[in-house]
C-alpha positions, 0 to 999 in steps of 0.5 A, a space after each residue: 569515533 565519535 560515538 553519537 553519530 552511529 545510526 544504529 544509536 539515534 532515532 530514525 523516523 519510519 517513511 511517511 506513507 499515505 493510503 489510498 482505497 476504492 470502496 464502493 461495496 461492502 461495508 464498514 467491515 470490510 473498510 476496516 479490514 482493508 485499513 488494517 491490511 495496511 495497517 498490518 504492512 505498514 507495520 511490518 516494513 517499519 512505515 508510519 501510516 499517516 492517514 487513509 484516502 477512501 473514495 466510496 463513489 461508483 464513479 472513476 474520474 482521474 481526480 476525485 475528492 480522495 484521489 486528489 487529497 493523496 497528492 496534497 499529502 504526497 506533496 508534504 515535505 516528509 512523504 515517502 509514497 502512497 500504499 494500496 491494498 492491490 493496483 486495483 484500488 487505482 481504478 481502471 487501466 486507464 485511469 490506474 496507470 494515469 494515478 500511477 504517473 501522478 503519484 510519480 509525478 510527486 516525487 514518491 513511490 507507489 506500494 502495492 500491499 498484494 501485486 499480481 506478479 507470480 510468487 515464485 514456488 520454493 522446493 518442498 521441505 522434507 517431509 512434504 509431499 509436492 503433490 498437497 493441494 490448498 484446502 479451505 480458506 487460504 
């Protein structure tokens, strides 16, 4: 057996993704927090975040400059997909649906960090009351 062919012994590049943000309210601190969210998600999931495209205009158009830049990046040969903090960053429902279609047309994936799918609750651990309620900013 040739040890040179074992994947675990060869360097494998992380899949390349590009972030997209629609950030029209808040300042630089909020924008940095959103970028950090994408960066952390990609690091934890072994994805290479190669860039983040940000729309800052309050008017929403399907083909905004930042979104067109994202689509161009997704056409690169090694692009794996686009990553957004939440689907709301794609815009209102009608525009978001069209943007999802355009991302899919590139043959890449759309990765949503915080989806709206409900989180299933697991059985409480021993010693934990099932009646505990979250407190504060959790």
